[in-house]
C-alpha positions in Angstrom: -4.3 2.9 -22.8 -3.0 4.5 -26.2 -1.7 1.7 -29.5 -0.1 2.9 -32.9 1.9 1.0 -35.2 5.4 1.3 -35.7 6.4 0.1 -39.9 10.5 -0.3 -39.6 11.4 -0.4 -43.5 14.4 -3.2 -44.3 16.2 -2.9 -47.2 17.7 -5.7 -47.7 20.1 -6.5 -50.7 18.2 -10.0 -51.7 14.8 -8.1 -50.7 12.8 -5.6 -49.2 11.5 -6.6 -45.7 9.5 -4.5 -43.7 9.4 -5.1 -39.8 5.6 -3.6 -37.9 5.6 -3.2 -34.5 1.7 -2.9 -32.4 2.8 -0.4 -29.0 0.5 0.3 -26.0 1.3 2.1 -23.7 5.1 1.7 -24.5 5.4 -2.3 -24.5 5.0 -3.8 -27.9 2.1 -6.4 -27.8 1.9 -7.2 -31.3 4.6 -8.4 -34.6 4.9 -8.9 -37.8 7.8 -9.4 -40.4 6.4 -8.0 -44.1 7.8 -8.8 -46.9 6.9 -6.2 -49.3 9.0 -7.6 -52.5 7.5 -10.8 -54.2 9.8 -12.6 -57.0 8.5 -16.1 -57.9 12.0 -18.0 -58.1 9.7 -20.4 -58.1 7.7 -20.2 -60.4 10.5 -19.3 -63.1 12.4 -22.8 -62.7 8.9 -24.4 -63.0 9.7 -25.5 -66.4 13.5 -25.4 -67.2 16.3 -27.8 -68.1 17.6 -29.3 -64.8 21.2 -27.5 -65.2 19.4 -23.4 -65.1 19.3 -23.6 -62.0 23.0 -23.9 -61.4 22.7 -20.5 -63.6 19.6 -18.8 -61.9 19.5 -19.7 -58.7 22.8 -17.9 -57.3 20.7 -14.7 -58.5 18.2 -15.2 -56.2 20.9 -12.9 -53.4 23.8 -10.7 -54.1 25.4 -12.2 -50.9 24.8 -16.1 -50.4 24.8 -17.2 -54.2 27.8 -19.6 -53.4 25.6 -21.3 -50.8 22.7 -21.2 -53.8 24.5 -22.4 -56.2 25.4 -24.7 -54.1 22.3 -26.3 -52.6 21.3 -26.6 -56.7 24.5 -28.1 -56.9 23.5 -30.3 -53.9 19.8 -31.3 -55.1 20.6 -32.5 -58.5 23.5 -34.7 -57.5 21.1 -36.1 -55.5 18.4 -37.0 -57.9 20.7 -38.6 -60.7 23.4 -40.7 -57.8 25.8 -38.4 -58.2 28.8 -37.9 -56.6 31.8 -35.9 -57.2 35.1 -35.9 -56.6 37.2 -35.2 -53.2 38.9 -32.4 -54.9 35.7 -30.4 -56.3 34.0 -30.9 -52.8 37.0 -29.3 -50.6 37.1 -26.8 -53.4 33.0 -26.6 -53.0 33.5 -25.6 -49.8 36.3 -22.6 -49.1 34.4 -20.9 -51.2 31.8 -21.3 -49.3 33.2 -20.1 -45.6 34.9 -17.9 -47.7 31.6 -16.8 -48.6 30.1 -17.1 -45.3 33.4 -15.1 -43.4 32.8 -12.0 -46.0 29.2 -11.8 -44.6 29.5 -12.5 -41.1 32.4 -9.6 -40.4 30.3 -7.6 -42.4 27.6 -7.9 -40.9 29.4 -7.4 -37.7 30.6 -4.4 -38.0 28.6 -3.0 -41.6 25.6 -3.0 -39.8 25.1 -4.3 -36.3 27.5 -2.2 -34.3 27.3 1.4 -35.9 23.8 1.0 -33.8 26.7 1.7 -31.1 26.7 5.6 -32.4 23.3 6.1 -32.1 22.8 9.5 -30.1 21.0 8.1 -27.2 24.6 6.6 -26.4 26.6 9.3 -26.5 26.8 10.5 -22.6 27.9 6.2 -22.2 32.0 5.6 -20.6 32.5 4.0 -24.2 31.4 6.6 -26.4 34.6 7.6 -27.9 36.0 4.3 -28.4 32.8 3.1 -29.8 33.1 6.0 -32.7 36.0 5.7 -32.7 36.0 2.2 -34.4 32.3 1.6 -35.6 31.6 4.8 -37.4 30.0 4.1 -40.7 33.0 4.6 -43.5 35.3 6.3 -40.8 36.0 4.0 -38.1 39.4 2.0 -37.9 37.3 -1.5 -36.9 35.2 -0.4 -40.3 37.7 0.6 -42.6 39.9 -2.2 -41.7 36.4 -4.9 -42.5 36.3 -3.2 -46.1 39.5 -4.2 -46.9 39.5 -7.8 -45.8 36.2 -8.8 -46.5 36.6 -7.7 -50.3 39.7 -9.1 -50.0 38.4 -12.6 -48.6 36.0 -13.0 -51.9 39.5 -12.6 -53.6 39.0 -17.1 -52.9 35.8 -17.1 -54.7 36.6 -15.5 -57.6 40.4 -17.1 -57.6 38.1 -20.5 -58.0 35.2 -19.2 -59.1 36.1 -16.3 -61.7 33.7 -13.6 -60.2 31.4 -12.6 -57.6 28.5 -12.4 -57.0 26.7 -15.0 -59.3 29.3 -17.6 -59.8 28.5 -20.8 -61.4 31.5 -22.6 -61.1 30.0 -25.8 -59.3 28.0 -28.0 -61.4 27.3 -32.0 -61.2 29.6 -33.9 -61.3 32.3 -31.6 -59.7 33.5 -27.9 -60.5 34.4 -25.8 -64.0 38.0 -25.9 -63.1 41.1 -27.2 -61.0 43.1 -25.8 -57.7 46.5 -25.0 -59.1 49.8 -24.2 -56.8 49.5 -21.0 -58.3 45.1 -20.5 -57.1 46.6 -22.3 -53.5 49.3 -20.4 -52.8 47.5 -17.1 -53.5 44.7 -17.9 -51.3 46.6 -18.8 -48.2 48.7 -15.5 -48.6 44.7 -13.6 -48.0 44.1 -15.6 -45.6 47.3 -15.2 -43.9 46.6 -11.2 -43.9 42.9 -11.7 -42.9 44.2 -14.0 -40.5 46.2 -11.4 -39.3 43.5 -8.2 -39.1 40.9 -10.5 -37.3 44.0 -10.9 -34.0 44.9 -8.0 -34.2 41.9 -5.9 -35.0 39.2 -7.8 -33.5 40.1 -10.2 -30.9 43.0 -8.5 -29.9 44.7 -11.7 -29.1 45.9 -15.4 -31.0 43.3 -17.0 -32.9 43.8 -20.6 -31.8 43.3 -19.7 -28.2 40.2 -17.4 -28.6 38.9 -20.2 -30.1 40.2 -22.7 -27.2 37.8 -21.1 -24.4 35.0 -23.2 -23.8 33.0 -21.5 -21.1 31.8 -17.9 -19.9 33.9 -17.8 -17.1 36.7 -18.9 -19.6 35.9 -16.0 -21.9 35.7 -13.2 -19.6 38.7 -13.8 -17.8 40.7 -14.0 -21.5 39.9 -10.7 -22.2 39.9 -9.4 -19.3 43.5 -10.5 -18.6 45.4 -8.3 -21.3 44.5 -4.3 -22.1 44.5 -4.9 -26.1 41.5 -7.5 -26.0 39.2 -5.6 -24.3 40.2 -2.4 -26.4 39.6 -4.4 -29.7 36.6 -4.4 -31.4 35.3 -7.6 -29.8 36.0 -6.2 -26.1 34.2 -3.0 -26.8 31.5 -5.3 -28.4 31.5 -7.8 -24.9 31.6 -4.8 -23.0 28.8 -2.3 -24.5 26.9 -5.3 -25.2 27.0 -6.7 -21.6 26.5 -3.0 -20.0 23.5 -1.8 -22.0 21.6 -5.4 -21.1 21.8 -7.3 -24.8 21.8 -10.4 -22.9 18.6 -10.1 -22.2 16.9 -9.0 -24.9 15.4 -10.4 -27.8 14.6 -13.9 -26.5 13.0 -15.8 -29.3 12.2 -20.1 -29.6 15.0 -21.9 -28.3 14.1 -24.5 -31.3 17.5 -24.1 -33.3 17.6 -25.7 -37.0 20.6 -26.5 -39.4 21.4 -28.5 -41.8 25.5 -29.2 -41.3 28.5 -27.7 -42.3 31.1 -28.8 -45.1 30.3 -31.4 -46.8 32.5 -34.7 -46.7 33.7 -36.2 -50.0 32.1 -39.5 -50.8 30.5 -39.0 -47.3 26.8 -38.9 -46.4 28.8 -36.6 -43.4 29.4 -33.1 -42.9 32.3 -31.6 -40.7 30.3 -30.1 -38.1 26.6 -31.8 -38.0 23.2 -31.3 -38.5 20.4 -31.7 -36.1 17.9 -29.9 -34.5 17.7 -28.3 -31.0 14.9 -29.0 -29.0 14.0 -26.6 -26.8 11.6 -28.7 -24.3 14.4 -31.3 -23.6 17.1 -29.3 -24.0 19.1 -32.5 -26.5 19.5 -32.8 -30.4 17.7 -35.1 -32.4 18.8 -36.2 -35.9 17.4 -33.9 -38.7 14.0 -34.9 -40.9 14.2 -32.7 -43.7 10.3 -34.3 -44.2 9.4 -32.8 -40.7 10.1 -29.4 -42.9 6.8 -27.7 -43.9 5.5 -23.8 -45.3 2.2 -22.1 -44.0 0.9 -19.2 -45.8 -2.1 -18.9 -43.9 -0.6 -15.4 -43.4 1.0 -14.7 -46.8 0.1 -13.1 -49.4 -0.6 -16.8 -51.6 -3.3 -19.1 -52.2 -4.2 -20.6 -49.9 -4.0 -24.5 -48.8 -4.8 -25.5 -45.2 -2.0 -26.7 -42.9 2.0 -27.0 -43.4 2.6 -28.4 -46.9 6.2 -30.2 -47.3 8.2 -28.0 -50.0 8.1 -30.7 -52.6 3.7 -30.8 -52.2 4.0 -27.0 -51.5 3.1 -24.1 -54.0 4.0 -20.8 -54.5 0.9 -18.8 -56.3 0.7 -14.9 -55.8 -2.7 -14.2 -54.3 -2.2 -10.1 -52.9 -5.1 -9.6 -50.7 -3.7 -5.6 -49.3 -6.6 -4.9 -46.5 -7.0 -8.8 -45.6 -4.6 -10.3 -41.9 -2.4 -11.9 -44.3 0.8 -9.6 -44.6 3.9 -11.0 -46.2 5.1 -12.3 -49.3 6.9 -14.7 -47.7 5.7 -18.1 -45.8 5.8 -20.0 -42.2 8.5 -22.1 -42.3 7.9 -24.9 -39.4 9.9 -28.1 -38.6 6.9 -30.6 -37.7 5.2 -28.0 -35.5 7.8 -25.4 -33.8 9.2 -22.1 -34.9 12.3 -22.4 -35.3 15.6 -20.1 -35.5 18.7 -20.8 -37.7 22.1 -19.2 -38.5 25.3 -19.1 -36.3 24.2 -19.4 -33.1 22.2 -22.3 -34.0 24.6 -24.3 -35.9 27.8 -24.1 -33.2 25.2 -25.4 -30.8 23.6 -28.1 -32.8 27.3 -29.2 -33.3 28.3 -28.8 -29.6 30.6 -26.0 -29.5 31.4 -25.7 -26.3 31.2 -21.9 -26.0 28.2 -21.7 -27.1 26.7 -24.7 -25.9 27.7 -23.1 -22.2 26.4 -20.0 -22.7 23.2 -20.3 -24.1 22.8 -22.9 -21.8 23.7 -19.5 -18.7 21.6 -16.7 -20.4 19.0 -18.2 -23.1 19.4 -17.1 -26.5 19.9 -13.7 -26.7 20.5 -10.4 -29.2 24.0 -10.0 -28.0 25.0 -14.0 -28.3 23.8 -14.4 -31.5 25.9 -11.7 -32.4 28.2 -13.5 -30.6 27.7 -16.6 -32.7 28.6 -14.4 -35.7 31.8 -13.3 -34.7 32.9 -16.9 -33.2 31.8 -18.5 -36.4 34.5 -16.5 -38.3 37.3 -17.2 -36.1 36.0 -21.3 -36.5 36.3 -20.8 -40.0 39.7 -18.9 -40.7 40.7 -21.6 -39.4 38.3 -24.3 -41.1 39.4 -22.6 -44.1 43.6 -23.1 -43.3 43.1 -26.6 -43.2 40.6 -26.8 -46.2 43.5 -25.3 -48.8 45.9 -28.0 -47.2 43.6 -31.0 -48.4 43.2 -29.4 -51.7 46.9 -29.0 -51.9 47.0 -32.9 -51.5 43.7 -33.4 -53.6 45.5 -31.8 -56.6 46.7 -34.6 -58.5 42.6 -35.9 -58.2 40.1 -35.4 -60.3 37.5 -32.3 -60.8 34.4 -33.1 -62.6 33.6 -36.0 -63.4 31.5 -36.3 -65.7 27.9 -37.6 -65.0 27.3 -38.9 -68.8 22.9 -36.8 -68.7 21.0 -36.6 -72.3 17.7 -36.8 -70.6 17.7 -35.7 -66.3 15.6 -38.5 -64.2 11.8 -37.9 -63.2 12.0 -37.9 -59.1 12.5 -35.8 -56.4 15.3 -34.8 -54.5 16.6 -31.5 -52.2 19.9 -30.0 -51.1 20.9 -28.6 -48.2 24.1 -26.0 -47.0 24.5 -23.5 -44.1 24.7 -20.4 -46.0 25.7 -17.3 -43.6 22.2 -16.8 -42.6 21.2 -20.1 -41.6 20.3 -23.3 -43.1 19.0 -22.7 -47.0 16.8 -25.8 -48.9 16.6 -26.2 -51.9 13.6 -29.0 -52.8 13.4 -30.0 -56.8 11.0 -32.3 -59.1 11.6 -33.4 -62.2 9.3 -35.1 -64.7 9.8 -35.5 -68.2 13.6 -34.4 -68.0 12.3 -30.7 -67.2 11.8 -28.9 -63.4 8.2 -29.3 -62.1 8.6 -28.2 -58.9 10.8 -25.5 -57.5 10.9 -24.4 -53.7 13.5 -22.4 -51.9 13.5 -21.5 -48.0 16.1 -19.0 -46.9 17.5 -18.7 -43.3 15.9 -15.8 -43.2 12.5 -17.1 -44.2 12.7 -19.4 -40.7 13.8 -16.8 -38.9 11.0 -13.6 -40.2 8.5 -16.0 -41.1 4.8 -14.7 -40.5 2.5 -16.4 -38.4 1.1 -19.8 -38.8 -1.6 -21.1 -39.7 -2.1 -21.8 -36.1 -1.3 -18.3 -35.4 2.1 -18.8 -33.6 4.3 -16.0 -34.8 7.5 -17.1 -36.0 11.1 -16.7 -35.0 11.8 -12.4 -35.2 8.4 -11.6 -34.0 8.7 -13.7 -31.0 11.5 -11.7 -30.1 10.0 -8.2 -29.8 6.5 -9.2 -28.2 6.6 -7.8 -24.9 10.2 -5.1 -25.8 9.8 -2.1 -24.2 10.0 1.0 -26.4 10.3 3.7 -25.1 10.8 6.5 -27.8 9.1 5.5 -30.9 11.6 8.2 -32.6 14.2 7.0 -31.3 13.2 2.6 -30.3 17.4 1.7 -30.7 16.6 -1.6 -29.4 14.3 -2.6 -31.4 17.6 -2.2 -34.1 19.7 -3.7 -32.0 17.3 -6.9 -31.7 16.6 -6.7 -35.5 20.3 -6.4 -36.9 21.6 -9.8 -34.7 19.8 -11.8 -36.8 21.7 -10.5 -40.2 18.4 -9.5 -41.6 20.7 -7.7 -44.2 19.9 -3.9 -43.4 21.2 -0.8 -45.9 22.4 2.2 -43.7 18.6 3.9 -42.8 15.8 2.2 -41.4 13.2 3.9 -41.5 10.0 4.3 -38.9 6.3 4.9 -39.3 4.7 6.7 -36.2 0.6 6.8 -36.3 0.9 10.3 -37.2 4.3 11.5 -38.5 7.6 9.4 -40.4 11.0 9.9 -38.5 14.4 8.6 -39.1 16.2 6.0 -37.5 19.4 6.8 -38.6 22.2 3.9 -37.9 
């Protein structure tokens, strides 16, 4: 029995991540998700003025700055009992959707589908079409994605002044209102993105595609027209399922979503929050008090079991050579390992097509990526409706000054759905300054290490048991890891027992 360790360096926009797997006779027998970079934003926040969170936390991520700003704003509004006006909530939602849409499209066609151009697939009947569509920087779909996503971020810039790291949200509203010009420009951008999405991505009308409510309906619709078969979605579906990605990469079946688009003057969300319990196949009401973080296998000062973010600590304690292996914590919902992201978001919202596919085939590599494109279609429609709502509320205030000089003591939280899933900020204020600040990101849920009970995180579970016939080109690992949207650059490095190879994508 031979055993080798393969190290995968995942270079992320928001930090470096390494995925390490142990192979015995060509099969993954253990996996470790290794966060290699400590940045300590939670420690940076301690002792600062509460409003500093609006400037500092959007810089946690170069892709999801809008989501972090929104979560921080919600936490501050909750602790001070501030209700923002409807106009502000609608603009916030529009900008977060624009950020999510660009991320979904870029992840799909700049990070995931280039793996289809791997040399291992050179003899596949679809190889030429795949290269024409998905070759990095040259493929037709890639070039279209670069333009569409650059344009859609213009909507955030229209309302927020810049992207990334915008700071236009603040407790009580937003810094500037919508006007006719901003709405008109946003509509023009969205119409162009929609036209490209219909023609190049799905090969048909958006309303028809979004009306599909079952797996059978999806594949009938796709096969009914050659343009749909040859579209980016058609190529993705046909090739993914031909090479078996719908049977690959199953992790935990438990799903978590914080809900999409807070509704004005309400606790409701346009897409509801919840926890999908895979044991009962039921959706349960989200209870944020069930969220806890473990550090048993992380490079932080140890504490027993899991702690809720209000009680948790993020004190670095690097111990190389021990059984601790990451700067990431291990979030759990109660004692459950969960996954978050578009699949969880749409299933918990009861989206018919995603619900049917999940019931038939379970979570898998193809479905996680398909759900991201399905959400992109939903976002285009929801953004159009939100623009209409913003136009109807232009005579309403965009900001109501809460009149706060000294922030009240207490605890609060802000939960949003970022591009990669559930993002939470937990805050405690004492004597008018921040006493504790804890951030639990979507990737922390998906890429968590083992917890105090030794349970692997979701990403780790999805890899264990995978056959890897060629450690020098473990393309299936690439597919599984990328389906979780880890925000990779173009090269993943694989380190064998005696040599270093490169898995170029």
